[in-house]
N, C-alpha and C positions, 0 to 999 in steps of 0.2 A: 607810884607806877601803877599802871593797869596790870592786870593779873596777865601773865604770859601764857599762851597755849603751847609753847614750846619748852616745857620745864623739864624735860627727860635729861637725867644726868649725863647720859652718853653724848649729848650735843655740846657739852663743855669743850671737847677736842674739835668741834667744827668752827671753821672761819670761812668767809667768803671764797677763799683761795684753797681751801683744802682739797677741792676736787682736782687740783694739777698733781696731786701725787698718785692718781686712779688712772686707769686706762680710759681714754676718752674716744669714743667712735664719732665718725661722722664730722671731723673737725677740717676745717679749711688747712691746706699747706701754704702758710704764708710765706712768701719769699723773701720779706725783709723782716726779721724778727724786731730790729730796732724801731722800724716804722711801726709796727703793730703796738709795740709797747708804749709808744709816744702817743698813739691815737687813744689807746685804752686809758692812759692816764689823763688825756684831755677830756674823755667821755665821763670819768669819774669826778670831775668838777662840775658838770652840767647839772641842772635842776632835775629831780625825779619827773618822770612821765605821769605816774600816778602815786597817790599816797596811801600811806599804811593803813589809815581809817577807812578808805574805801576798800581795800583788800579785805579786811576784817568784815566789813559789811556784807561783801559777796560771800565770805564764809558763812556768815549768818544765814543768807538767804539759801545758800546751797545746803546748809543744814536742815533747812525745811524740805528741800527735795529729799535728802536722805530719810526723812521720817514719813514721805509720801505726802507731803502738805504742799509741794509744789512740783513744777516740770522745768526741766532745764532745756532751752533751746539755745544751742551754741551753733554759729554758722559763719560763713563767709568765703573770702577767697582762698583758693588753693595756695597761691603765692602772691604776695602784693607786687606792684610793679612800680619802679620810679617814672616810668614813660607814661603809664596810663594813669597818672595820678591827677584827679580833679574832684572838685566839688560835687559835680553832677554824679560821678561814679560813686562817691561815699554816700551821697544822699539816696541813690537807688538801692544800694545795698541795705542802708538802714531801713528804708521804706518796705523792702520785702520782708526783712526780719520783724518789723512792727506788725505787718499785716499777718504774718505767720503766728506771732504770738497772741494776737487776739482771738483767732480762730481756736488755737490751742488753749488759751485760758478759758474761754467760755465752754468748750467741750469737756475740759478736764474738771473744772469747776474749782481749780486752785490756780494761783498765780503762776505765771511763766516767768521764770529767771532769763534775762536776755544777755546772752555774752556773745560777742562778735569775733571772729577771727579777723582782726582787724588792728591797725596801728602798731605793727611788729612782726607780722606773718611774712617776712622777707627771707627765710632760709628754708631750705628743703633737703631732706636726707635723699641720698641717692643709692641704687642697688649696685652700681659700679663707679669706681672713682674715675673712670675714663669712658668717653663718648667716641664711637668710631663712626665716621660718615665717609663713603667712597674712600676706604680704605686709610683714612688719615684719623690718628688718634689724637685727641686733646682732652685735657680735664673736663669733667662733666660740669655742667651748669649747676650751682648750688644756691640760686636764688639772688636777687639784686643786692643783698647785704654783702655777697662775697664776690661775685664776678658777673658777667654780662652773658646774655643767652646767645649772642652772635657766635657763629662757629669760626672764630679765628684765634690764633695763638694769643694775641695781645687782649682779646676779650675775656679769655678765660683765665688770666693770671688773677688770683685773689688780690683784692686792693683793699686795705684797712680803711683807707677814706670813705668807703661805701658803708662802714659802720656808722659813720658820722652823719651821713646823708640819710640812712634809716633812721637815725635818732630824730632829726629835724623833720622827716616825713611824719612820723609817728606824733611828733609833737603838733603839726598842723592839723593831722587828722583827728586827733582827741579833742583839739578846740573847736573844731567844725562839728563833731558829734554832741559835744556839751551843749552847743548852741542849739543844735536841733533837737535834742531831746528835753531841754528845758525852756525853749523858746516857742512852743506852740505846734512845731512840726508833728510831733507825736500825739496831739489831741485825739481823743477816742473816736469822735465823730467823723474827723478827717480820714482816720485810718480806716473806719469802716465804709466810707463813701469808696475809697479806693479798693476795697474789697468787692463791694457791689458791682463797681464797673467790671471786674475781674469775672465775677460770676455771670454777669450779662453777655459777656463776650466769649465765655469758655465753651468749648464742645461739650464739657461735662456739666453744663449750667443746670440741668434739671437734678443731677445728683447733689449739687453743693447748695441750690437755691434755698433748700428747706432750713438748713443751718443758718444762711446768710438771714433769712427772716427772722429767725429766732433771736439772732443778735440784736436785729433791728427793733424788735419788740421790746427786748430788755433795755435798750437805749432810750427808747420812747417812755417806758415805765419809770426810768431814773428820772428824765426830765419832768415827767408829770409829778414825780415827788419832789421837785424843786431842786435837783442836783443838775447845775448848770456846768459842762465840761469846762467853760472858761474861767470859772471861779473856784472849782474843785481840783486842786493840785494833782491827786491821784488820776484825774481823768484828763489833764492836760500836760502832764509831764510824765517822764519814765526814767527808772534807772536802767542804765546801759553801761556794760562792762566790756573790757578788751581782753583779748587773750592770744597766745601764740605758741607754737612749739619752741620752747627755749634750746634751741639747738648749738648755737654758737655761744660757748659758755664764757669766753673772754668778754664778750658784750654783756652779758647777762651779770657776770661779777662786776663790772665796771657801773653797772646801774643799780647795784645793790647798796641800801642804805640801812642804818640802824634806826629804829625808831624811838622818838624820845619819850614816848608815853610808856611802851612796854620793855624797851631795852632790845626786843628782837630785831633781827635783820629782815628786810623784805626786798624782793626783786622788784624794784619800782619801774621795771620796763612795761609792764602790764599787771591788771588786776590778777589774772589767772595765768599759770603757764603750765605747760604739760610736757611730758617726756614721751617720745614715739616709740613704736614697736621695735625699732632697730637699736634703740639707746636705752633700754630699760635693764640692763644687766645689774644685778643687784649690787655687785662690788665695783661697779664703774662710776665713771666720773659724774654722770647726769644725776644718778641715784644720791650720790654724796652730796652734790650742790643742792638739790632739791629739799633733801632731808632738813637743811638749816634754815631754809627761807619760811617766812610767816604766811606767805600768800597761799589761798587754796590752790592745790595742784592737782594734775591729772595725769594717768598713764594710759597710752594705748595699749590694749591686750588683744592679741591675734590668736589665730586657731591653735597655734604650738603651745601656748602657755599651759603651765599645769597648775593646780590647786596649790601646791607647794610654792611655787613662784610667786603666784599672785598674794599668798599669806605673807610671804617673805617681804613684799613690797609694801604691804599694808603696814606690818610691824617696824619697817625702816622710815615709811614716810608718815605715819600716824600713830606712833606709839600710845600717845595719849588718848587715843579713840575720840577726837574731836568731831562730831558731825559738821559735814560740809569740807572738811579739809581735804580730803581725798575724793577724786571723782575717777573711777575706772571706766574707761571708753572701749568697749569691746569692737573689733572690726575683724569679723569671723569669715564673711562670705554667705551667702544666703543660703548654700546647701549645707552648711556646717554649722550655722548658728545655735539651734537648739541643743544638738548632741554636745557640742564643745563649750557651750555656756552654762549649761545647767549644773555640771559639778562645780563650776567656779563659783555660781552663786550660792549653791549649799555650803561650801567650804567657808565662805566670807561670812554668811550668816551664821553658821554654826560657832564660829570664832568671835561673834558679837562685834564685827567691825563695821561702824556706822557710815558705808561708803555710800557716793551717788553712783548709780549705775546708768551710764548713757551709751547709745547706739551709734556708731560711725557705719553707716550702710554704704559708703563710697568706696573705701580702699580694698575691701575684699570682693569687689565685684568688677574690676577693672580688667578691660581686655583690648586687643588689637582689633580693630575692625577690617573687614576686607580692602577698605580704603587705604589701610596702613596707619590710620589715627588712632590713638589711644582714647578709649570711650568707655561709658558704662550705661547700662540699660535701666531706665526708669522701673520697669517691672522688677528686677533684680534687686534694687535698692529698696523698693517698697516690701519686697518679699523678706528682705534681711531684716527690716523693721518688724514685720509681722511676727517672723521667728522670735525676735528679741522679746516682744509681749508675750508670745506663747511660753518661751522659757521661764519668764518672771511667773506667769500665771500658774505654771506646774509647780513651781518652787514657793509661792506665796510670797514673792518678794516685789518691790515697786520698780517697774520701768521708768527710770527717773528722767531720761531726756533723750535728745537726738543732737548729732554733731554732724553737720552736712557742710559740705563745699559748694557754694552757691555765687550767683552774682545776680545783680539786677538788670544787667543788659541782656538784651536779645540775642544771646549766643546760640549756636547749635553745635554742642559739644557732648551731650549726653542723649542717648537714642530714647525714642519712646515718649511717654507723657500724653497728655490729651491732644496736643498737636501732631503726634505720632512721628516724630523725626525719624528718619531712616538714614542708612549709612551713605547715600548719596547727598543728604543734605549736610553732612558734617562740614564739609570745605566751604559752605556758605559764609559762617561767621564763627570760625574755630579760632578763639583768640586766646585761650589758656597759654601761660608760659610753661605749664608742667603738667598738672592732672585736669581732666574734664570737669566742669561743674554744671550743676543744674542752672537753667536760666530763669528769670523772674516767673514766668508762668508755671514752669515745672516745679519750683520751690512752693508756689502757692497750691497747686495740686496736691503735692506732698503734705502740706499742712493739713488739708482737708480730708486726706486719706487716714493721716496719724490721728485726726480728730475722731473719726469713725472707730478707730482702734481705742482710743481711750474712752469713748462712750460705752463701748462693749465690755 
């Protein structure tokens, strides 16, 4: 057997179902327990969506991030949709992430570890279990894995068959992603040509042109040295991983498998899974489930988090101090990030926990615009990332990555950016089922701005 990264003796009491003995936040109120049980038993017989070896490979790559030798780019949809599922949508999300990764890799001088919020991001935590419209109360929409967004009594009833549909859509998405990333779509020359087109048509063209020209010269130099992208796998293919918030624990348990090489359990619904800000209670069910799976795991950390809470999470989720096992994803808000993050960085560094620190600049900067739509402003998103870098610079730690909600589609959901989207524009193409996302051009704008921070 291969050596296990989860050899802590306390894990002997862990099983894939031990979370059921703990308090579980944000779980659907399934109306038919027997139907749910039957569905989960069926899911438990299905093939894994990902493999333990792939999850271990991602842990290794994230270990490089923890040591300051790589940068994490994690991004994708706020919540995936059953209705808006298409090959074009998957391709465009991947395309944007590949473009961002090339810009960041060149600027940081280290590899970009590419992780999508995709092939499983179907469930969403909610601030209230009830939604009220025109005086009518209905259960909140919790993502297509659970119920439907239509504001009707029938649509809002949690349906366990949706878990099966989420599995099948995830499998189809993974199949297409593997074909794209290994079949030439990710060719470095092709990705750079897309980025050149973006720069030529961007209002910020002058600002970005210098970096684009540098990348172009580097590619010409490699070709002059005899490196042909079509024959060098590293220039023709990429490793791309999937992730989601593992919110519905019954689904995650059903897709947990024991690895034949190590004997460890892995949540085979995704390569990486994370715990949200609302479900990170140290004695609660999500932490209990996560502590026993071998995947790299993440935890969202908001502005109320204390150093003691974060250290407790580190001890519970990564007692062996395996680099890359644990990613802490800060989501503080642009005005709070420096003051709230620095004590956490210091405490984790002093305790010698080899975590990856990533910045989610989206969730702490959400507000309701005068039009009544939930939105975020590009300037606030960028300000939080800059504050994240400033906090790390002050503490001498590595700003390991960014975690953003984005789409390749030409939506109008976040304000600002080079196109200067304003409140009156939000209604033009506001398509998100939950939180507002950066569109493709705003995402590339962000990558170039982060590149400037990495170079500084």
